C-alpha positions in Angstrom: 139.0 96.7 106.0 137.2 94.8 103.3 138.9 92.6 100.7 138.0 92.8 97.0 138.2 89.4 95.2 141.0 89.2 92.6 138.6 88.5 89.7 136.1 91.2 90.6 135.6 94.2 88.4 133.2 95.8 90.9 134.0 97.2 94.3 131.0 96.5 96.6 130.9 99.4 99.1 129.2 98.4 102.4 130.7 101.2 104.5 133.3 104.0 104.3 136.9 102.9 104.8 139.6 100.9 103.2 139.2 98.2 100.6 142.2 95.8 100.0 142.5 94.9 96.3 143.7 91.3 95.7 146.5 90.3 93.3 145.2 89.6 89.8 144.7 91.3 86.5 141.2 92.6 87.3 140.2 96.0 85.9 137.9 97.7 88.3 135.1 99.3 86.2 132.5 100.1 88.8 131.9 100.9 92.4 128.5 100.0 93.7 126.8 100.9 97.0 127.8 103.8 99.2 126.0 107.1 99.7 126.6 110.7 98.7 129.7 112.0 100.4 131.1 108.6 101.3 134.9 108.2 101.1 136.8 105.0 100.3 140.4 104.1 99.8 141.5 101.3 97.5 144.8 99.7 98.7 147.3 98.1 96.3 148.7 94.6 96.6 151.8 92.6 95.9 151.9 90.3 92.9 149.9 91.0 89.7 148.4 94.5 90.1 144.7 95.2 89.4 143.8 98.6 87.9 141.2 101.2 88.1 140.3 103.4 85.1 138.0 106.3 84.5 134.6 105.1 83.4 132.1 107.6 82.1 129.3 108.3 84.6 130.8 106.0 87.2 134.5 106.7 88.1 136.4 109.9 87.4 140.2 109.9 87.9 142.4 113.0 87.7 143.5 113.6 84.2 141.8 110.3 83.2 145.0 108.5 84.3 144.6 104.8 85.2 145.5 103.8 88.7 147.6 100.6 88.9 147.3 99.1 92.4 150.9 98.1 93.2 151.9 97.2 96.7 151.7 100.2 99.0 149.7 102.4 96.6 146.4 104.0 97.5 143.5 105.6 95.7 141.0 107.6 97.6 137.6 108.3 96.0 134.5 110.3 97.2 130.9 109.5 96.1 128.8 112.3 94.5 125.1 112.0 93.8 124.5 112.1 90.0 120.7 112.2 90.2 119.0 109.5 88.3 122.3 108.0 87.3 123.2 107.0 90.9 126.7 107.9 92.3 129.8 109.0 90.6 133.1 108.2 92.4 135.7 111.0 92.0 139.4 110.7 92.8 140.4 112.8 95.8 144.0 111.6 96.0 146.4 108.9 95.1 149.7 107.6 96.4 152.0 105.5 94.2 154.6 103.6 96.2 158.1 103.7 94.8 
């Protein structure tokens, strides 16, 4: 499992798997790295919760609904080849902890 720094707005994908978001007010706006078909899961954290929003051409979330990474929450995304525009990460599922 990799950890995403609290101030980072980019998730650097080095391999498929889980990425633990760190507490802070960061708004994830990009996912870099990875390959077509790769699947990652972003894990929420305790404390101040970072967020992930839809970003045209980069991240597509169901219904355009922002994901707030609270403790126990998970967002799973799959990478799709967008041709010359690189990869688009599309939400596959989300779990919001109560």
